[in-house]
N, C-alpha and C positions, 0 to 999 in steps of 0.2 A: 490429438495435438499434444506435443511435448511441452511441459512447463517445468520451471526450475524454482527451487526455494533455497536461498543462500542462508546458511546458519553455521553453528559450530558443533552440531550433532547430527547423527544419522537418524532420519525419521522414516519409518516404513510407510506411514500414512500421514496425511495432514493432521495437525494438532492445534486446535483452536484454544484449548484450555490454558495454554501458556502464553497467550497473546497479550501484548500491552494494550491498554485502553485508548490512549491518546495518539493514535496513528491517523494517517490521512483518510482512511475509510473506516476508522473505528477498530474495534476489536475483531480479529479475524486471522485467517491464514493467508499470507500474501505470496503469490507466485507471479512469475513473469515468463514470457515466451523468449526473452532475451537472456541467453546464458551469461554474457558479459556483465549484465546488470546484477544477476544473482551472485556472480563471483565478487563484484564490488561489495554487495551487502554482506556476504560471508566474510570477506577480508576485514571489513570495518568492524564487525562483531568480534572476530578472532583477535584483532589487535587490542580491542578494549578488554577482552577477557583473558588475553595471554594464552590463547589456545589455537587449535587448528581450524582452518576454514573448510567447510564441507558444503558441496552442492548436492541437494537432493533432487532427483529427477522423477517426474510423474507423467503418466499418460492420462490425459483429460479428454473426455468425449467432446467432439466438435459441435454436436447438436445440443444447444443449451435451452431449448424450448420447454423442457420439463421444469426449469428453475425460474424463480422470480428474480429477474436480472435488472440491475440498474447499470446503464452503460453511458459513460461520458466519452464522446467521440473526440473531444478536444478540451483543452483548458479554457473554461468559460467562466462567466460570473457565477453561474449555477454551480459549477464544479468547485470554484473557490469558496463559495458559501458552505457547501457540503464539507469540504476539507477542513475549513476553519471551525465549523461546528463540531466535527469529530475530534479535532485536536483540542478543543475546549472540554471534551468529555460529554457532549450532548449526543446521545445515542440516536442516530438517524439511520443506522444500517440494519436495525432489527426487523425491517420489513422485507429485506432482500436476502437471498441465499448466495448470490454472486454480485460483486460490484466490479465493473470493468472500467479502467481508466488509468491515466498517468498518475504516479505519485509525485509529490513536490520535490524537485531537486534544489540545489543551493540557491539558484537564481529565483525560483518560485518561492522558496522559503523567505527570501528578502521581501517579496511582494506580500506574503502572508503576514509578516511582521508589520509592514505598513498598514495592512488591512486591520489588524488587531489594534493598532494605535489610532485608527480612525482617519488615517491620512490617505487612503487609497482613492476615495472619491475626488479629492482635491487634485490628484494627478491625472484623472481621466478627462 
């Protein structure tokens, strides 16, 4: 399967060493099967850094049975708890080699903000 990583530099192989800690699934190397999404990520980074957007393309094996995988099929309360914990710096991803799921977009980020403020349960 083809996966994409949007950034501002060409990377021959995934690089976890330069990852930020407080991301949706914690520290790691983020890829997507959606080229347009990688393009958005790259452009966002390039604008911030005043440099060029680059899309890195990798071939990833389809059979993931050899890996310890956490997969979120949809955005659920479990997914939200995981994302919020990771964004707070609580390392929950250290038991997994791969985490599959959606990252939070702007609308979801608003929900996460409500969750952090303790207002989420009142809305449900």
